[in-house]
N, C-alpha and C positions, 0 to 999 in steps of 0.2 A: 503492500500500500503506499510505505514512503517514497519507494522508486515511482509510483506514480505521481504523487504530488510533486516530486522534483523534477520530473520530465516536462519538456515544453507541451507536451501533447497533453498531459495531465492539466497543467496551467490553463492552456485555451478551454479544455473542457470546463473546466471551473468557472473560467470567465465567461463561457457560453451560458452555463446554467444560472449564473448571476446575474447576468444581463437580462434573461428573460423573467428572473423574478423582481429586478428591479423596475422593468418595463411594465410589469404586471401590477405591482403595489404601487409606485412612484411614477405613474405615466408621464407628468409635467417634468419632472426632474430628470427621467431618462431621456428625454428629448433633448435636454442640455448637453448629453453626453457624447453628442453626434460628433463634436470635434475630434475626440479621441480616436473614432474610425477614421475619419476623414485625413487627420494628421499622419496617422500609422501609412495609409496608402500613399500619401504625398510623398512621405520619407522613401517608400519602398521605389516610387516612381522616379524620385530624384536621381537614384543610382543604376536604375535598369538600363538606360541607354549606353552607359560607359561599360555596362558588364557585358552586354549583347555585343557589342564593338570588339573589345579585349577578347571575348571568346570564341567569336566568329574568326576574326584574324589571326588568332592563337593558333586556332584549330587548323585553319588552311595553310598556315606557314609550316607547323609540324606535320601535315600530311604529306608534304613534298610533292607528289605528284598531282599535277592540278585536274589531270584526266580522272583521277581518284575522285577527287573533289566532286567534279562534274558529274561522274557515274553516281556517286551518293545521292548528290542533289536531284538528279534525274529520277533515280528510284524512290527518293523520297516523296517528289512531286506526284508520281503515279500513284504511290500509295495513298497519299492524301485524297486525290480525286476519287479513287474507288472508295476509299471510307466514306467520303463526305456524300457520293451517291447513295450509298447504303444507308447512311443517317437520315438523308432527305425522303428515302422510300419509307423508312420505318415509320418517321413523323406521320405521313401521308398515310399509310395503313393503318394506323393506331386510331387517327383522327376518323377514318371511315367506319371503323370497328366498333368504337366507343360512342361516337357522335356526340361530343361535350357541348356544342352549341346548339345543336338541334331543340328546339320549344322555347328559345329565348325570343324569338319573334321581336327584333330590336328595330325600333323604327328610328332611322337615321336621323330624322328631323330633331329628333329630342338629344341628340348628342352635341357636345361642344367642341367646334372646331378651333377653338382659340388654344385648348391645352396641346395640340398637335403642332402649333405653328413652328417651334424651334426645332422639333424633329424632320418635319418635311423640309426645311430650308436646309438642312445639313444633307439631305438625302438628294439634294438637286446635284451635288457633284458627282454621284455614283451612278446616273442615269445611262450614261454613256461609256462604252468600253474605252474610247480614246481619253476620255476626262479621269478615268480611273488610272489608267497607264501614266498619264502626265502627273497625276498626283503622287504615286511612288516615289517620282524623281525629286528631290529636295531640291529646292532654290541655291541654297548653300549647304555645305556639309554640317555647319556650325547651326544653321536653322533646323537642320534635321534632329540634332541633338537638344536645341531649346525648345522645340515642340513636343518632343518626346515620341515622335512617329516611329515606331518601331519597324515598319516596312520601308520606310525612306533611309533609318539608321542601317538596315539590313543591306539594301542597294549599296550603299557607300561602304560598308563593312567588306562585302564581296569583293567589291573593286580594288580595295585598299590590300585585302588580304592576297588576292590574286597579284597584284603587282608585288608585293612582299615575298612571296615565293618564287616568282620568275627571277627576283633579284639574288635570290641565295645569301651567299655569304657576304654580299655587298651591304646588305641590309640586316646583319646579325644584332647589331647594336640596338636597331630600333625593334626588332623582335624579341629581345631581351627585355626591352623596356615595356613592352606591351605585357609581356608576361608578368613582370614586375609589377605594373600596373593593377593586372587582374587581380593579383593576390591582396593588395590593398584593398581594392572594390568589393571583394568577396569578405574582406575582415571587417570592412564598414557595414555590410549586409549582416554581418553576424551580430554586430552592435544592435543594428534596428530591429532583427528578427526577435531580440530578447523583449521588446515591446509589444510582441504579438498579443500576449492576453489582453493588454489594455485596449489595443485596437478592436479586439473581438468584443470586448465588453460594451467600449461605445458604440459599436454599429449595430449589435443584436439587442442592447437597450433601447437606442433610439426606434428601432424598427417594431419593436414590440410595444414601447410606448405610443407611438404613432398609430399603430394598426389594430392595436389589442391583443390580448392572448387568442381570442378565438380566430384570429387571421392566421394563427400558426397552426392550426389543425383543420379551419374548414374555408380553404382557399378557392373552392369550388372544382368542378368536375376538369376544368382545363389544365390546373396545375397538377392533379391527381394524375392526369393522363400522361402529361410531360414527365412527372418524376417516375412512371411506370416505363417510359417509352426510353428513358436514359438507362434504367436499371436493366431492361432487356438487351440495350445495346451493349451496355458493359459486361454483363453476366455471358450473354450469348454470342454477340459477335466478336469483342475483342477478347472474350475466352476462348473462343474456337482458335483465334489469331494467335494469342499467346500460347495455346497448345501446340499448335503446328510448329511454332517457334521453339518448342521444347521446355515452356515454363509454365508457371500457374498464376493466373490473373490476381487471385484472392491472396497468394504470397505477395506480389508487387504491390498490392492495394494495401496489405499490413505493413510492408516496408514502409510506404510513403504516407502512413496515418497521421503522422505530425504537420505534414503539409498540406493534407486533405481538411484536417482540422481546422487549420487556418483559413483556407479557401470557404470552408462551411460557415465560417463566421463573419467573412469579410465580403463573401460574394465575388471574388476577385483572384484571378490565377496569376496576376502580376506580382502578387505580395509572396510568391513563393518560387518565381521563376529561378534565382540563382541557386536556391537551396536543392530545386530538382534536377539542375545539371551535375551540381556536386555528388548528388547520392547516385545518379545514374554512372558517373565515372567511377565513383567508390564500389558499385556493384561490379564494376569490370568490363564496361562500355568504353571504348576507346575517346578520347578526349575531342578528338576532329570530328567525330559522328556525333556526338553529343552536342557540340558547338555550332553544327551546320542545321541538324535536323530540330533541334528543340526551339530555336527562336524562329526558323521558317515556320515550324507547325503553329506557332502562336498566332501567326497571320493567315495561313492555308489551312490548317488542319483543325477546323473547329466544329468537331462531331456533335457536341450538345448543341451548339448555335444552330447548326444545320437541322437537326430533329425539330428545334423550335420553329423553325422558319415554315416549313411545311405545316407543322400542326397548328401554328397561329394562324396561318391565311385560311386554312379549312375551317377553322374555329370561327373565324369572322364571317366567312362565306355563309355557314350553317347558322349562325345567329342573327344574321340580315336577311334570311331567306334567300341567298343567291344561287342561283344553279350553275354547278362547274361542270364543264365538258370535259373529255380525256383530254383535248388539245389544250385547255386551260391547264391541266393538272402538268402535262409535259413542260409547257412554257414556263410555270413556277419552279419546276426542278431545274431546269438549264438556266433561268435567269439567276436561282439561287446560287448557284454554282459559281457565277461571277461576282455577284454583289456580296456574297459572304465573305470574298478574299478581303474586303474593304472594312470588316466589322472591328477590328482590333485598334483602339486607340480613338475611337470615334465617340464622342460624350452621348450616351443614352443609344448605345450603337444597335441594340436588340431593336429598338423603334424605328432608328434610323434605316436601317438594312430594310427592314419589314416595309418601310414607306417607299424604298427605292424597288422594292420586289413587286408590290403591289401597283407601283405607277406602269408596269410594263402588261398589267393585265387590268384593263379597262373594266372588265365583268364586276370586279370586286372592289367595293368602296374603300377607298384608303382612310376614310372617316371611321370606319369600323376600329381603326386601332386605338382610339378611346377606350374602348372595351377592356383592352388588355394593359393600361397604363397602372391601375392599382396593383396589379400582381407581379410586375415587371421585376421587381426587386426579390420577389420570392423564387420566381422561375429561373433567376439570374445566378441562384446558389448551385442549382442540378447543372445549369449550363457551364459554369466554371469548373466543376468537380468534373463531369463528363469531358470538356475540352482537355483538362490538365491529364487525366487517365489516358486518352486518345493519344495526346502527344510522347507519353512516358511509353506505350506500347509501341508507337510508331518507330521510337529510337531503338527500342530493343531489337524490333522486326528488320529494321534497316541494318541494325549492326550485325544481325545474324547472316541476312544476305551477304555481307561484306566480309565475314568473318572477323569483324572487329569487337568481338565480345569475348571474354575469359569466362567460358561456360561453367568450368570448375568453380571459380569464384564466385559468379552470379548465383549458382545455386547454393553456395556455402552462406552467403550473405543474405539469400531469400530465406532460407532455412535457419537464420538466425544464430549463427556460429559466432560464439561468444568471442572467438579470436579476432573477428572481423567487425565489432561493433563500430557503427558510424559514429564520428566525433564531429559535431556542427563546428563551423566556423566560428571563432571567436573564442573556442577552448583550447586549451593548450594542448597539443598533440603533435609530436613529430611524423605519426603516422598519415597523416591527412593529406589527401590529393589535391593539387592545385589545378587551375583551369588549363594550365600548359604541360600538365604533366600526367602520363597515363599510368594508372596504378599496376604494377606487375602482379601476375598471380602468385599467390601465397601457398 
């Protein structure tokens, strides 16, 4: 029991429960705790850009052969598209099977369009492919870091890493400097992550105080169906994929339980990106593969988000009694494959991307998005959890394809071998891997 209370996972769980209690008993006070959650996420976002840059560049530099980097990237993108398509189909199938919006008979004239103005404005930049492609190219390298746009940072990082790899020994000092900087940023993240219990406490207390305890257990059929869809995707689809790769999805989830508990409280996978990368390296996945697949997956492999896209679109159609043809459904899936790639880093991303998707299907009223605004935070929890698990599985699978994983070490870590206990950044340990150092087999 003492071990549980001393662990980050234990402290986060305690903070989660305390936040719900405070929100239920002292709702007005709980709403004043929002800065704790917002502040924690701002601290995380403060260092994510530099960490992604250092990890991607370092991974490409240490990979040596750019053809291998290109091969890993291509395999990752193909995997992302296949899994995203499966997620979109699962969302559509379960929406039709459970019919969460049927019977609501919503009159569009009764909805307030003002609440959607911000989201529809942000969606305008995602309506055409050319606009999206231009958006991922930063105006300047510094601007990409200033705005925290992960896709733009990724584009610059790949170019920088490619140049560094081609220069070889001529840029050895630059490569060493980036390796050292990555260690510094990971240590900074180690300091920040110790504040996770406070961030979770503030976020969950505010939400409970604002929406009430009843909102935590009676969020409506849409939320229940979405959570069920995510569970089916993780257990069945990702479970089969992991089994084919030679590992267990349940053991991987158990290994990542601390990070998943933080996502559960903050509804953001950004909060654990650096720790996830370090833990996958510790598990035996080569750092160059982790450094390329995870950051790319944060923008291109949004499994939970994809499930929600089709589910929400069909829910709105059912709630407003809008008939959908097979052609409409195919358009929804195809458009979502493109629009979902712009989700990361956009304020209110789920609503924004949904607005951009619906704009391509005139039959479905965009105004229907007002119906799902009240529950967006709650479905965001499952979205973030599913996205994160999906990206970790993608990294393991690509590593298996490329033979970039120490299978023996991975099995020992997942089976909780005491000799290979993971030591978080920020704690004194000489055995801890760094972003530019692959962990050898033990």
